[in-house]
C-alpha positions as CSV (number, residue, x, y, z in Angstrom):
1,X,48.9,-36.6,30.2
2,X,50.7,-33.2,30.1
3,X,53.4,-34.6,32.4
4,X,54.5,-36.9,29.5
5,X,55.4,-34.0,27.2
6,X,59.1,-33.1,27.5
7,X,61.8,-31.3,25.4
8,X,65.3,-31.4,26.8
9,X,68.4,-30.0,25.0
10,X,72.2,-30.2,25.9
11,X,74.8,-27.8,24.4
12,X,77.8,-30.3,24.3
13,X,80.1,-27.5,23.2
14,X,80.1,-26.5,26.8
15,X,81.2,-30.0,28.0
16,X,84.9,-30.7,27.6
17,X,85.4,-33.7,29.7
18,X,88.8,-35.2,30.7
19,X,89.4,-38.8,29.6
20,X,88.6,-39.8,33.1
21,X,85.4,-37.8,33.3
22,X,84.3,-39.2,29.9
23,X,84.9,-42.8,31.0
24,X,83.1,-42.1,34.4
25,X,80.0,-40.9,32.4
26,X,80.1,-43.8,30.0
27,X,80.3,-46.3,32.8
28,X,76.8,-45.3,33.9
29,X,75.4,-46.8,30.7
30,X,74.7,-50.6,30.2
31,X,77.4,-52.6,28.5
32,X,75.7,-52.7,25.0
33,X,75.3,-48.9,25.0
34,X,78.9,-48.4,26.1
35,X,80.0,-50.6,23.2
36,X,77.9,-48.6,20.8
37,X,79.5,-45.3,21.9
38,X,83.0,-46.6,21.6
39,X,82.5,-47.7,17.9
40,X,83.0,-43.9,17.0
41,X,86.5,-42.9,16.4
42,X,86.1,-39.0,16.6
43,X,85.6,-37.6,20.1
44,X,82.9,-35.3,19.0
45,X,80.9,-38.3,17.6
46,X,81.5,-40.2,21.0
47,X,80.2,-37.1,22.9
48,X,77.1,-37.0,20.9
49,X,76.4,-40.7,21.1
50,X,77.1,-40.7,24.9
51,X,74.9,-37.6,25.7
52,X,72.1,-38.9,23.5
53,X,71.9,-42.1,25.7
54,X,72.3,-40.2,29.0
55,X,69.3,-38.1,27.9
56,X,67.2,-41.2,27.3
57,X,67.9,-42.9,30.6
58,X,67.7,-39.6,32.5
59,X,64.3,-38.7,31.0
60,X,62.8,-42.2,31.4
61,X,64.1,-42.4,34.9
62,X,62.7,-39.0,36.0
63,X,59.4,-38.9,34.1
64,X,58.4,-42.6,34.6
65,X,60.2,-43.3,37.9
66,X,61.8,-46.5,36.7
67,X,64.9,-47.2,38.7
68,X,67.9,-46.7,36.4
69,X,69.1,-50.3,36.6
70,X,65.7,-51.4,35.5
71,X,65.4,-49.3,32.4
72,X,65.8,-51.3,29.1
73,X,66.2,-49.2,25.9
74,X,66.5,-50.9,22.6
75,X,66.3,-49.9,18.8
76,X,64.2,-51.1,16.0
77,X,65.8,-52.6,12.9
78,X,65.5,-49.0,11.4
79,X,67.4,-47.6,14.4
80,X,64.5,-45.9,16.3
81,X,65.1,-46.2,20.2
82,X,62.3,-47.4,22.3
83,X,61.5,-48.4,26.0
84,X,61.1,-52.1,26.4
85,X,60.1,-52.3,30.0
86,X,56.9,-54.1,30.5
87,X,54.1,-52.0,32.3
88,X,56.4,-48.8,32.1
89,X,54.6,-45.6,32.5
90,X,51.2,-46.9,33.2
91,X,49.8,-43.4,33.6
92,X,50.6,-42.7,29.9
93,X,48.7,-44.6,27.2
94,X,51.7,-44.7,24.8
95,X,54.8,-43.1,26.2
96,X,57.5,-42.7,23.5
97,X,60.5,-40.5,22.9
98,X,62.9,-39.6,20.1
99,X,66.5,-38.2,20.1
100,X,68.6,-36.0,17.6
101,X,71.9,-34.4,17.4
102,X,73.7,-32.1,15.0
103,X,76.4,-29.6,15.6
104,X,76.6,-28.3,19.1
105,X,73.2,-29.8,20.3
106,X,71.8,-33.1,21.5
107,X,68.1,-33.1,22.3
108,X,65.2,-35.5,23.3
109,X,61.4,-35.1,23.1
110,X,58.7,-37.3,24.6
111,X,55.0,-37.7,24.2
112,X,52.4,-39.6,26.3
113,X,50.2,-40.9,23.4
114,X,51.1,-39.5,20.0
115,X,54.2,-40.5,18.0
116,X,57.0,-38.0,18.4
117,X,59.7,-37.2,15.9
118,X,62.6,-34.8,16.6
119,X,65.3,-33.5,14.4
120,X,68.1,-30.9,14.8
121,X,69.9,-29.1,12.0
122,X,72.9,-26.8,11.9
123,X,73.1,-24.3,9.0
124,X,76.3,-25.5,7.4
125,X,77.4,-26.7,3.9
126,X,80.4,-28.8,2.9
127,X,83.6,-26.9,2.0
128,X,84.1,-26.0,-1.7
129,X,80.3,-26.1,-2.4
130,X,78.1,-23.1,-3.0
131,X,74.7,-23.0,-1.3
132,X,73.0,-23.9,-4.6
133,X,75.4,-26.7,-5.5
134,X,74.8,-28.1,-2.0
135,X,71.0,-28.0,-2.0
136,X,70.7,-29.4,-5.5
137,X,71.9,-32.7,-4.1
138,X,68.6,-33.0,-2.3
139,X,66.2,-31.6,-4.8
140,X,64.4,-35.0,-5.3
141,X,63.3,-34.9,-1.7
142,X,61.2,-31.8,-2.1
143,X,57.8,-31.2,-3.8
144,X,57.8,-28.7,-6.8
145,X,56.1,-26.2,-4.4
146,X,58.6,-26.6,-1.7
147,X,61.6,-26.3,-4.0
148,X,60.1,-23.2,-5.6
149,X,59.8,-21.7,-2.1
150,X,63.3,-22.5,-1.2
151,X,65.1,-21.3,-4.4
152,X,63.1,-18.1,-4.7
153,X,63.8,-17.1,-1.1
154,X,66.4,-14.5,-2.1
155,X,69.8,-14.4,-0.6
156,X,72.0,-17.5,-0.3
157,X,71.6,-17.3,3.6
158,X,67.9,-17.2,3.1
159,X,67.8,-20.2,0.7
160,X,70.0,-22.3,3.1
161,X,67.8,-21.3,6.1
162,X,64.6,-22.3,4.0
163,X,66.2,-25.5,2.8
164,X,67.0,-26.6,6.4
165,X,63.6,-25.7,7.8
166,X,61.8,-28.0,5.3
167,X,64.6,-30.6,5.7
168,X,64.2,-30.5,9.5
169,X,60.4,-31.1,9.3
170,X,60.8,-34.0,6.8
171,X,63.3,-35.7,9.0
172,X,61.1,-35.2,12.1
173,X,58.2,-36.9,10.3
174,X,60.3,-39.8,9.2
175,X,61.7,-40.3,12.7
176,X,58.3,-40.1,14.2
177,X,56.9,-43.0,12.2
178,X,60.2,-45.0,12.7
179,X,61.3,-45.2,9.1
180,X,65.0,-45.3,8.3
181,X,64.3,-44.4,4.7
182,X,63.8,-41.0,3.1
183,X,62.1,-42.6,0.1
184,X,59.0,-40.6,-1.0
185,X,59.7,-37.5,0.9
186,X,58.9,-35.3,-2.1
187,X,55.3,-36.6,-1.4
188,X,55.4,-35.3,2.2
189,X,54.7,-31.6,1.5
190,X,54.7,-29.0,4.2
191,X,52.5,-25.8,4.3
192,X,53.1,-23.0,6.8
193,X,52.3,-19.2,7.6
194,X,55.7,-17.7,8.1
195,X,56.7,-21.0,9.7
196,X,53.8,-21.2,12.1
197,X,50.6,-23.1,11.8
198,X,52.6,-25.9,10.0
199,X,50.6,-28.6,8.3
200,X,51.5,-31.6,6.1
201,X,50.0,-33.1,2.9
202,X,51.0,-36.7,2.2
203,X,50.4,-37.9,-1.4
204,X,48.1,-34.9,-1.8
205,X,46.0,-35.6,1.2
206,X,45.8,-33.2,4.2
207,X,46.9,-35.0,7.3
208,X,45.1,-33.2,10.1
209,X,46.1,-35.9,12.7
210,X,49.7,-34.3,12.6
211,X,51.2,-31.3,14.3
212,X,54.6,-29.7,13.7
213,X,56.7,-27.1,15.4
214,X,60.1,-25.3,14.8
215,X,62.4,-23.9,17.5
216,X,65.4,-21.8,17.1
217,X,68.1,-23.2,19.4
218,X,70.8,-20.6,18.6
219,X,74.1,-20.5,17.0
220,X,72.5,-21.5,13.6
221,X,70.7,-24.5,14.9
222,X,67.0,-25.3,14.6
223,X,64.9,-28.1,16.0
224,X,61.6,-29.5,14.7
225,X,59.0,-31.6,16.5
226,X,56.5,-33.8,14.9
227,X,53.4,-35.2,16.7
228,X,51.2,-37.8,14.9
229,X,49.0,-40.8,15.1
230,X,50.6,-44.1,16.3
231,X,48.8,-45.9,13.4
232,X,51.2,-44.2,11.0
233,X,54.1,-46.0,12.6
234,X,56.2,-48.5,10.5
235,X,55.3,-52.1,11.4
236,X,58.5,-52.8,13.3
237,X,58.0,-49.6,15.4
238,X,54.3,-50.2,15.9
239,X,55.1,-53.5,17.6
240,X,57.0,-51.6,20.4
241,X,54.2,-49.3,21.2
242,X,51.4,-50.0,23.8
243,X,48.7,-49.2,21.2
244,X,48.2,-47.8,17.8
245,X,44.5,-47.4,17.8
246,X,42.7,-44.8,19.9
247,X,39.1,-43.5,19.8
248,X,38.9,-40.0,18.4
249,X,38.3,-38.3,21.7
250,X,41.3,-39.9,23.4
251,X,43.6,-39.2,20.4
252,X,42.6,-35.6,20.1
253,X,43.5,-35.1,23.8
254,X,47.1,-36.3,23.1
255,X,47.2,-34.4,19.7
256,X,46.1,-31.2,21.2
257,X,48.3,-31.2,24.3
258,X,50.2,-27.9,24.8
259,X,53.6,-28.0,23.2
260,X,56.4,-27.1,25.5
261,X,59.7,-25.2,25.1
262,X,63.1,-27.0,25.3
263,X,64.6,-27.1,28.7
264,X,68.4,-26.6,28.7
265,X,70.1,-29.4,30.5
266,X,73.8,-30.0,31.3
267,X,75.7,-33.3,31.2
268,X,76.4,-32.8,34.9
269,X,72.6,-32.6,35.6
270,X,72.1,-35.8,33.7
271,X,74.7,-37.7,35.6
272,X,73.1,-36.4,38.8
273,X,69.8,-37.8,37.8
274,X,71.3,-41.1,37.1
275,X,73.2,-41.0,40.4
276,X,69.9,-40.1,42.1
277,X,71.4,-36.9,43.4
278,X,69.2,-33.8,43.9
279,X,69.4,-31.0,41.6
280,X,67.3,-27.9,40.6
281,X,66.5,-26.3,37.3
282,X,65.7,-22.6,37.5
283,X,62.2,-21.9,36.3
284,X,61.2,-25.5,36.1
285,X,57.8,-25.9,37.7
286,X,58.7,-29.4,38.8
287,X,60.9,-27.8,41.5
288,X,58.2,-25.3,42.6
């Protein structure tokens, strides 16, 4: 099952396409995906939406071997993308993926059995707001323990970093289960040892069937990964999964799979994948 665990990230600040190059990349997508990308007015938003979709199609094509023109990706009512192809990824009991973008980075993560949630944050605040004014807007989403940890960190930079780490983990959890709502996040309480060995309590109950990781991407960006039990998925998302109930032995195999680092990809590589062209990623064991 390890071959179903992937983490890819693209630094879109390094991609400055001409109008023709952008249109050429956009034309690779199915019509309904192209229409969604073109809904955005700002070019930066269009780039993020386009690269997010290129990542989804390229990863599904490369990992599952489905021909590009046979890949069908839709979204739940809450907005979570899922693979609709029947019998896709037969070697994986529950292949699923999640995407995120913020600031300079767009990323995707996949899992072969467990739910996967991914979130990226960039440490920034709106103009004309202090750090404390900014984070106060979100105080209701944190438990009293988390909030105390945030505001007692020390410097303003430290407070902002602590805030975003907690926020990133909460978002990854919400996205893993397929919920479009942040309601009740103060009851999703995270514990950690210097941001390792991260665990979660939900409504006071220790949820050992979940794993979480934080990654520093650079340039003031962090990413979080959530890995959890498929039975935790919302009803609409659960319907898109192959299964939501697994015996304890099978589930623990998926839960305890090695986590992997993010592999840096370029937009040109993704386009090459979808064109079926050969490429190599330095240090990637798949090319060994």
